[in-house]
N, C-alpha and C positions, 0 to 999 in steps of 0.2 A: 252285326255287332253282338249277336248272341254268343259267339265264341269268347269275345272279350268279357262279356258279363259273366259267363260260366267260369272263366279263368279267374276273374276277380273274386267270385264267391269261393272258388277252390282255395285261393290264397287265404281268405278270411277263415275258412273252416280249418285249414291246416295250422294257421298261426295263432289263433285265439288260445287254444290250450297251451301252446308253447309260451306265449306271452304271460298267461296267468300263472304259469309254473315258475316264473322269475320272481324271486323274493323282492319285495318293495325296496329294501335297502340296496339290493344289487341293481334294480332298475334305476335308482336315483344316483348311482355312482358315475361320476364323470371320468372318462378314460384319460383325460389330460386337461390342464387348464385351458379354458376357451373352447373346449369340445363339448358337444351335447351329450347328456346321459341318454340311456335307452328311453327313459321316461320322456325326456324332451324331444327325442326323435319321434316317438308316438304322438306327442302333442303337435309337432310339425306336420305329421301325416293327417291329423284331425283338421288342421288348418287347410292343408292341401285338399282334403275332401270337401270342405266348405267352399273354398274358392272354386273348385272344379264343379261342384253342384251349380253354382251361379253361372259358370261358363256354359255348362251343358244346357241348362234351362234357357238361358238368354239366346243361345245359338239355335235351339229348337223352336223358339218363338220369333226369331228375328225375321224381318222383311228385307234385310240387306246386311252388309258387313257391319260388325260391331267392334267397339274398342273396350278393352278391359284394363284396369289399373294393374301395376306391378304389385309385388308382395315383398314386404320388408321382413323376411323370415326371422331374423334374429330378434327384432323388436317385438314381433307377434309372440314368439315363444317366451320372451322375457316378461311382457306385460300380462300374459295369461298365467304366469307362475306354474307352468307345467311341472317344474322341478319339485314343487311341494304338493302337487295334486295326489289324490288317492289313486294308487296304481290300478287296482282292479276296476274302479269306476272309469278311469281313462281308457283302459283296454275295451271295456264294454261300449263306451262312446265311439271309439274307433271302429269297433265291429258294426254297430248300428249305422254309422255314417256310410260305411262301405257296402253294407247290404243294401242300403237305399240307392247308392250310386249304381250298383249292379242292376237293380230294378229299372232305374232310369235308362241305363245303357241298353238293356234288353228290349225296352219298349221304344227306343228312339225311332222316329219316323225316317225310313231310308231316304226319303226325298229331301231331308234336311242335312244329311251327312256331309254335303258339300258346302254348307254354310260356313262362313269364315269369321275369324276373330283376329284382332291385333292385340297383343298382350304387352303392356309396358313399352309400346313402340316397336316390338318385334312381330314378325309375321308378314302376311296373313297365314293363319293355320286353319285347316279344314276341321270340322267337328269330328269326323271319324279319326283323324290323327290325334286330336286333343284327348279323345276318350281312350285310345290305345296308349298314348303317351302317359296318361294318368296312371295306368296300371304299371307301366314300365318304371315310372318314378317311385311308385309305392314299393315295388319289388326291390329297386335299388337300395332304398333305405332299410327295408326289412332284412336284406342280406347282411347288413351290419349288425342289426339287433339279434337276428336269429340265423347265424350262419349254418346251423344244423338243420334248418328247414329244407335245404336243397332247392331253393326257388329258381335258381338260374336255369337249370336244365328244363324244367317244366315250361318256363317262359320261352326259352329258345326253341323248344319243340313246337309250341303253339304258333309263334310268329316267324319261324324260319330263320332265326338269328344264329 
């Protein structure tokens, strides 16, 4: 999982300056009615980091298969008012959450990587898959926010996609 952790850190290092270079008014602009702004997408990614931290830690400490609740993403984004949050502070929170997740991934006990989780009735999924899928999900959303970051080729090279 060290490659996954290094890749996650590389994404963070590449994207933080690009995110901070986005003017707050541009970050808050919605591309269309009912679509998330860049700011709300980063908020969603903060939620994803928090949910995945819970998954990773629970799976690393589990004595058997575990179940995890689903995530009502639109509701979470709305009630946390990401649209009106301070943009640089939001970016720094996203950065810190992902740096910590990279640390957790890098130090994951290899004996636990086969532990499984069911998420909102779907699965089971192995811990190694959940960790790798987290980075894939993160990158999927960042490609929308930062198309200039060139994230798809780096990810494809690492995971053979």
